[in-house]
C-alpha atoms as a printed R data frame, in Angstrom:
   type eleno elety resid chain resno       x       y       z
1  ATOM     1    CA   MET     A     1 -41.658 -21.104 -12.183
2  ATOM     2    CA   PRO     A     2 -38.069 -22.213 -12.658
3  ATOM     3    CA   ALA     A     3 -35.524 -19.962 -14.293
4  ATOM     4    CA   TYR     A     4 -34.855 -21.753 -17.583
5  ATOM     5    CA   ALA     A     5 -32.446 -19.053 -18.771
6  ATOM     6    CA   GLN     A     6 -29.939 -20.143 -16.156
7  ATOM     7    CA   ALA     A     7 -30.056 -23.837 -17.022
8  ATOM     8    CA   ASN     A     8 -28.129 -23.722 -20.328
9  ATOM     9    CA   ARG     A     9 -25.038 -21.851 -19.199
10 ATOM    10    CA   PRO     A    10 -21.721 -23.064 -20.587
11 ATOM    11    CA   ARG     A    11 -19.566 -24.735 -17.986
12 ATOM    12    CA   GLN     A    12 -16.420 -22.988 -16.880
13 ATOM    13    CA   GLU     A    13 -13.151 -24.754 -16.254
14 ATOM    14    CA   THR     A    14 -12.819 -25.809 -12.669
15 ATOM    15    CA   THR     A    15  -9.021 -25.673 -12.665
16 ATOM    16    CA   LYS     A    16  -7.565 -22.256 -12.026
17 ATOM    17    CA   VAL     A    17  -4.340 -21.120 -13.560
18 ATOM    18    CA   GLU     A    18  -1.891 -20.153 -10.863
19 ATOM    19    CA   GLU     A    19  -0.868 -16.540 -11.033
20 ATOM    20    CA   LYS     A    20   2.868 -15.989 -10.989
21 ATOM    21    CA   LYS     A    21   3.978 -13.649  -8.239
22 ATOM    22    CA   PRO     A    22   6.956 -11.415  -8.906
23 ATOM    23    CA   VAL     A    23  10.162 -12.651  -7.317
24 ATOM    24    CA   VAL     A    24  11.492 -10.308  -4.652
25 ATOM    25    CA   ASP     A    25  15.231  -9.784  -4.811
26 ATOM    26    CA   GLU     A    26  16.263  -9.130  -1.204
27 ATOM    27    CA   LYS     A    27  19.697  -7.754  -2.119
28 ATOM    28    CA   ALA     A    28  18.227  -5.242  -4.557
29 ATOM    29    CA   TYR     A    29  15.577  -4.249  -2.019
30 ATOM    30    CA   LYS     A    30  18.141  -3.572   0.705
31 ATOM    31    CA   ALA     A    31  20.390  -1.695  -1.727
32 ATOM    32    CA   ALA     A    32  17.450   0.513  -2.729
33 ATOM    33    CA   LEU     A    33  16.675   1.256   0.923
34 ATOM    34    CA   GLU     A    34  20.254   2.344   1.506
35 ATOM    35    CA   LEU     A    35  19.961   4.907  -1.301
36 ATOM    36    CA   ILE     A    36  17.167   6.762   0.516
37 ATOM    37    CA   PRO     A    37  18.766   9.660   2.437
38 ATOM    38    CA   GLU     A    38  18.072  10.031   6.142
39 ATOM    39    CA   SER     A    39  15.769  12.883   7.121
40 ATOM    40    CA   ARG     A    40  17.426  15.645   9.103
41 ATOM    41    CA   GLU     A    41  14.145  16.926  10.523
42 ATOM    42    CA   LYS     A    42  11.764  14.836  12.555
43 ATOM    43    CA   TYR     A    43   8.541  14.265  10.585
44 ATOM    44    CA   ASP     A    44   5.384  15.511  12.281
45 ATOM    45    CA   PRO     A    45   2.241  14.160  10.577
46 ATOM    46    CA   TRP     A    46  -0.017  16.405  12.700
47 ATOM    47    CA   GLY     A    47   2.066  19.538  12.133
48 ATOM    48    CA   VAL     A    48  -0.473  21.018   9.729
49 ATOM    49    CA   ALA     A    49  -3.420  20.387  12.034
50 ATOM    50    CA   ARG     A    50  -1.875  22.024  15.106
51 ATOM    51    CA   PRO     A    51  -1.382  25.763  15.376
52 ATOM    52    CA   ALA     A    52   2.168  27.074  15.581
53 ATOM    53    CA   GLU     A    53   3.607  27.303  19.079
54 ATOM    54    CA   PRO     A    54   2.990  30.749  20.542
55 ATOM    55    CA   ALA     A    55   6.011  32.823  21.462
56 ATOM    56    CA   LYS     A    56   6.866  32.487  25.139
57 ATOM    57    CA   LYS     A    57   6.467  35.704  27.100
58 ATOM    58    CA   SER     A    58   9.092  36.465  29.678
59 ATOM    59    CA   LYS     A    59   8.379  38.728  32.654
């Protein structure tokens, strides 16, 4: 049997409204990057997963 409930659906508009993308201001972006201070320590993403280095034994 056909599905009569689906036959009387209201039609949707076929034209889509274009979404406006935010405009990226390159000068403001670069200025914001310059405000970020440089890290003095090297970042180690696996530092938590590895055990601490054992103390070296001298003979």
